[in-house]
C-alpha atoms as one frame of an Amber mdcrd trajectory, in Angstrom:
protein
  96.453  58.937 125.241  93.092  57.961 124.725  92.080  56.575 121.042  88.640
  56.674 120.004  87.060  53.253 119.179  84.786  53.334 116.028  82.495  50.445
 115.567  82.079  49.872 111.579  79.249  47.494 111.890  76.832  49.986 113.294
  77.910  52.332 110.741  76.608  49.734 107.914  73.515  49.307 109.630  72.533
  52.581 109.738  73.513  52.806 105.695  71.040  49.835 105.408  68.344  51.034
 107.186  69.090  54.647 105.439  68.941  52.811 101.701  65.549  50.858 103.090
  63.917  54.341 103.773  64.769  56.002 100.659  63.658  52.665  98.542  60.160
  53.028 100.087  59.978  56.355  99.677  60.541  55.886  96.003  58.102  53.333
  95.899  55.428  54.938  97.498  56.065  57.974  95.137  55.815  55.759  91.853
  52.309  54.353  93.328  51.118  58.249  94.071  52.284  59.342  90.452  50.502
  56.217  88.870  47.260  57.143  90.782  47.730  60.698  89.816  48.271  59.802
  85.849  45.217  57.375  86.076  43.148  60.214  87.762  44.181  62.895  85.213
  43.598  60.610  82.447  39.986  59.480  83.520  38.999  63.200  84.109  40.518
  64.056  80.489  38.512  61.589  79.173  35.632  62.428  81.164  36.034  66.214
  79.872  36.545  65.557  76.554  33.115  63.042  76.371  31.214  65.956  78.339
  32.244  68.430  75.799  31.417  66.191  72.998  27.782  65.868  74.206  27.348
  69.427  75.014  28.665  70.635  71.399  26.265  67.742  69.621  23.373  69.468
  71.944  24.174  72.637  70.419  24.877  71.523  66.674  22.794  68.529  66.264
  19.665  69.798  65.885  16.829  70.406  62.969  16.248  73.876  61.116  12.815
  74.692  60.054  12.389  75.666  56.615   8.756  76.318  56.638   5.312  75.334
  58.226   1.869  74.577  56.245  -1.217  73.878  57.554  -4.046  71.513  55.431
  -7.705  73.036  56.047 -10.622  70.698  56.237 -13.958  71.552  57.495 -12.962
  75.064  58.655 -10.078  73.824  60.871  -6.488  72.984  60.603  -6.199  69.220
  60.333  -2.819  68.476  59.155   0.385  70.307  59.864   3.132  69.791  57.569
   6.814  71.028  58.786   9.703  70.921  56.420  12.631  70.620  58.180  16.622
  70.374  57.566  19.997  69.913  59.766  21.332  72.872  61.252  24.376  74.013
  60.108  27.659  72.001  61.453  25.074  69.389  62.565  25.883  65.576  62.195
  23.515  62.917  60.704  20.090  63.472  62.526  17.843  60.130  62.505  14.180
  61.565  62.490  12.936  57.850  63.909  14.389  58.859  66.894  13.195  62.243
  67.255  10.644  63.347  69.905   8.139  65.998  69.197   6.297  67.683  72.209
   3.323  69.264  71.265   1.436  71.618  73.679  -1.764  73.606  72.980  -4.452
  75.262  75.196  -6.222  71.237  75.076  -3.289  69.783  76.511   0.352  68.477
  75.470   1.522  65.353  73.835   4.619  63.802  73.325   4.897  62.250  69.405
   7.095  59.487  68.313   7.603  58.473  64.413   5.663  55.868  62.730   5.978
  54.414  59.433   2.058  55.274  58.888  -0.295  57.716  60.552  -2.040  55.464
  63.574  -4.765  58.172  63.776  -4.373  57.995  67.792  -2.465  61.565  68.176
   0.713  59.786  69.462   2.682  59.956  66.362   4.027  61.772  62.961   5.308
  60.345  59.742   8.085  61.791  57.291   8.313  61.935  53.841  11.265  63.020
  51.492  11.352  66.578  49.986  14.725  66.595  48.778  17.205  63.813  49.249
  20.761  64.241  48.546  21.884  61.950  50.814  21.362  58.835  49.000  17.793
  57.941  49.508  18.516  58.387  53.639  15.130  59.658  53.600  13.527  56.416
  53.594  11.286  54.273  56.186  11.704  52.665  58.558  14.696  55.158  59.610
  14.898  58.315  58.101  18.031  60.366  58.279  19.235  63.914  57.329  22.685
  63.356  55.999  23.414  66.209  54.134  22.881  69.854  54.012  20.751  69.982
  51.157  17.887  67.024  52.494  14.846  68.338  53.047  12.458  66.110  54.866
   8.317  66.890  55.650   7.218  66.221  58.984   3.533  65.658  59.001   1.395
  66.103  62.021  -2.079  64.815  62.487  -3.395  67.895  64.478  -7.096  66.531
  64.098  -6.113  63.290  66.157  -3.487  65.196  68.507  -5.969  68.298  69.680
  -9.327  66.480  68.302 -12.502  68.818  67.582 -11.308  68.642  63.746  -7.706
  70.241  64.390  -6.567  73.511  65.004  -9.350  76.070  64.691  -9.121  80.119
  63.755  -6.891  81.818  65.679  -5.362  79.026  67.658  -1.608  78.652  68.829
   0.324  75.509  69.322   4.093  74.930  70.222   6.436  72.209  69.125   9.474
  71.161  70.882  11.386  68.983  68.545  14.193  66.851  70.536  17.245  64.977
  68.551  18.447  61.868  69.971  21.545  64.017  71.098  19.501  66.405  72.800
  19.321  69.199  70.079  16.006  71.339  70.677  14.198  73.463  68.194  11.231
  74.879  68.841   8.218  75.851  66.681   5.451  78.111  67.114   2.147  77.130
  64.996  -0.448  80.490  64.943  -3.557  79.765  62.885  -5.029  82.737  61.303
  -7.981  84.758  62.398  -9.865  83.428  59.392  -9.382  80.099  57.199 -12.768
  80.775  55.242 -11.707  79.799  51.478  -8.330  78.429  52.019  -7.304  75.089
  51.563  -3.681  75.569  52.925  -2.341  78.292  55.267   1.290  79.311  56.304
   1.345  78.892  59.915
């Protein structure tokens, strides 16, 4: 009769090898899971930041209340644009707002200045109604309350030249806040300015 001989030492070696492979697989899976978790966290953070920026571009913008031109020498030499925060907007710093003024004579990018330089490259700001605790003050006028009203003053004589906007002239102003919110204003000068010291545009 033949008896089957088994080698217990061989069986133990096979078991240890399987255990080593199993541990290696667990380590690889743990590393992969860590990478996936980190990647998911990064993507979530990026998505939240992008969403916030997109929301700011839509909501953090100016809303125009009215626009009036001062008539001097037969032309509109100064334009006053009264603005407020758009509904749902956060604080808007007018000192970081850029205005792009487009006219048939060309275009200009205007930045905030405490006083008008007369070079046609800036605008000034005065307070009309300040409910935000004297926030609309130089050197950083900020609209921080829905009831705040500020007046943006443009020296169109310096920007356009030739005394400013003439009868029947048109111009477009795009106001860009720091967060990227944009508001477009269209100025239309009446066909006749005779006898007027100020006109609605």
